[in-house]
Backbone as CSV, one residue per row, in Angstrom:
resi,resn,N_x,N_y,N_z,CA_x,CA_y,CA_z,C_x,C_y,C_z
1,MET,-22.134,4.589,3.817,-21.762,3.271,3.247,-20.202,3.217,2.095
2,TYR,-20.546,4.333,1.201,-19.458,4.529,0.245,-18.067,4.086,1.183
3,TYR,-17.679,5.189,2.020,-16.783,5.007,2.834,-16.069,3.516,3.218
4,LYS,-16.916,3.359,3.689,-16.601,1.599,4.428,-16.238,1.026,3.206
5,LEU,-16.844,0.988,1.916,-16.665,0.042,1.279,-15.293,0.068,0.831
6,LYS,-14.770,1.540,0.541,-13.283,2.242,0.482,-12.636,2.177,1.575
7,GLN,-12.890,1.432,2.358,-12.097,1.051,3.894,-11.465,-0.503,3.923
8,GLN,-12.751,-1.206,3.072,-12.585,-2.391,3.076,-11.438,-2.486,1.909
9,GLU,-11.803,-2.173,0.492,-11.579,-2.136,-0.483,-9.441,-2.204,-0.250
10,LEU,-9.247,-0.740,0.427,-7.579,-0.561,0.715,-7.090,-1.737,1.958
11,ARG,-8.259,-1.955,2.856,-7.434,-3.129,3.939,-7.192,-4.209,2.841
12,ASP,-8.099,-4.901,2.357,-8.031,-5.791,1.052,-6.774,-6.162,0.056
13,LEU,-6.582,-4.924,-0.017,-5.386,-4.599,-1.531,-4.004,-4.259,-0.141
14,GLU,-4.002,-3.704,0.739,-2.958,-4.124,2.188,-2.258,-5.253,2.344
15,GLU,-3.277,-6.280,2.584,-3.618,-7.932,2.945,-2.689,-8.484,1.541
16,LYS,-2.858,-8.018,0.190,-2.143,-8.558,-1.015,-0.556,-8.671,-0.734
17,PHE,-0.677,-7.518,-0.491,0.285,-6.786,-0.175,1.458,-7.281,0.745
18,LYS,0.963,-7.428,2.076,1.861,-8.165,2.980,1.958,-9.589,2.322
19,GLU,1.027,-10.561,1.722,1.025,-11.448,0.937,2.427,-11.941,0.644
20,VAL,2.490,-10.634,-0.608,3.469,-11.099,-1.301,5.133,-10.378,-0.605
21,GLY,4.800,-9.882,1.062,5.838,-9.445,1.579,6.614,-8.275,1.275
22,TYR,5.355,-7.300,1.297,5.670,-5.908,1.767,5.419,-5.473,3.198
23,SER,6.748,-4.784,3.768,6.253,-4.381,4.874,5.402,-3.406,5.385
24,GLU,4.781,-3.230,6.111,3.870,-2.390,6.435,4.197,-0.563,6.909
25,GLU,5.903,-0.608,6.572,6.179,0.851,6.151,6.344,0.771,4.989
26,ALA,6.442,-0.037,3.940,6.635,0.173,2.182,5.283,-0.056,1.960
27,ILE,4.086,-0.345,2.921,2.789,0.075,1.910,2.573,1.317,2.216
28,GLU,2.400,1.723,3.608,2.549,3.066,3.758,3.007,4.485,3.248
29,GLU,4.308,3.617,2.081,5.430,4.600,1.702,4.832,4.618,0.433
30,ILE,3.912,3.449,-0.337,3.396,3.809,-1.533,1.785,4.099,-1.173
31,LYS,1.164,3.735,-0.612,0.069,5.236,-0.453,-0.012,6.341,-0.382
32,GLN,1.354,6.632,0.449,1.541,8.153,0.293,2.155,8.635,-0.953
33,MET,2.258,8.229,-1.572,3.030,8.815,-3.034,2.212,9.466,-3.452
34,ASP,2.945,10.824,-4.017,2.794,11.965,-4.933,1.551,13.090,-3.653
35,GLY,1.698,12.882,-2.418,1.295,13.644,-1.477,-0.489,13.303,-1.118
36,ALA,-0.530,11.953,-1.435,-1.645,11.365,-0.876,-2.078,11.324,-0.076
37,ILE,-3.435,12.078,0.416,-3.921,11.699,1.429,-5.576,11.450,1.909
38,GLU,-6.219,11.269,0.481,-7.505,10.722,0.555,-7.249,9.113,0.460
39,ILE,-8.474,8.549,0.494,-8.506,6.954,0.725,-8.338,6.492,-0.718
40,GLU,-8.873,7.008,-1.610,-9.005,6.506,-3.136,-8.090,7.052,-3.381
41,ASP,-7.136,8.041,-3.175,-5.923,8.168,-3.934,-4.759,7.097,-3.145
42,PHE,-5.011,6.609,-1.721,-3.589,5.144,-1.379,-4.370,3.849,-2.330
43,ILE,-6.078,4.019,-2.391,-6.278,3.331,-3.329,-5.575,3.115,-4.617
44,ASP,-5.397,4.135,-5.257,-4.750,4.167,-6.306,-3.952,3.917,-6.178
45,ASN,-2.769,4.795,-5.527,-1.488,4.441,-5.601,-0.620,2.807,-5.384
46,LEU,-2.057,2.021,-4.066,-1.007,0.592,-4.872,-1.589,0.020,-5.461
47,GLU,-2.909,0.271,-6.366,-3.127,-0.492,-7.725,-2.129,-0.102,-8.828
48,GLU,-1.927,1.140,-9.119,-0.753,1.548,-9.943,0.534,0.224,-9.600
49,GLU,1.221,0.589,-7.847,2.054,-0.639,-7.915,1.844,-2.081,-7.760
50,GLN,0.750,-1.919,-7.641,0.168,-4.156,-7.785,0.524,-4.107,-9.525
51,SER,0.024,-3.423,-10.293,0.077,-3.518,-11.635,1.621,-2.910,-12.136
52,ASN,2.554,-3.520,-11.803,3.852,-3.620,-11.645,4.109,-4.939,-11.480
53,TRP,3.789,-5.651,-10.885,3.989,-6.678,-10.534,4.158,-7.971,-11.538
54,GLY,3.713,-7.932,-12.486,3.766,-8.997,-13.566,4.789,-8.396,-14.462
55,GLU,5.734,-7.176,-14.333,6.637,-6.932,-15.510,8.050,-7.138,-15.034
């Protein structure tokens, strides 16, 4: 159950990035920053990038 929730959270974040013009390649690069390989790390990396949108 936990993993399914994380998968949905990741898909939702990816969709938000696509809506503002990020390519699939750019999203993948952001997800894998700092050697990330776990879904929680992918989410953290996307959220970190998203936090910069308002700057």
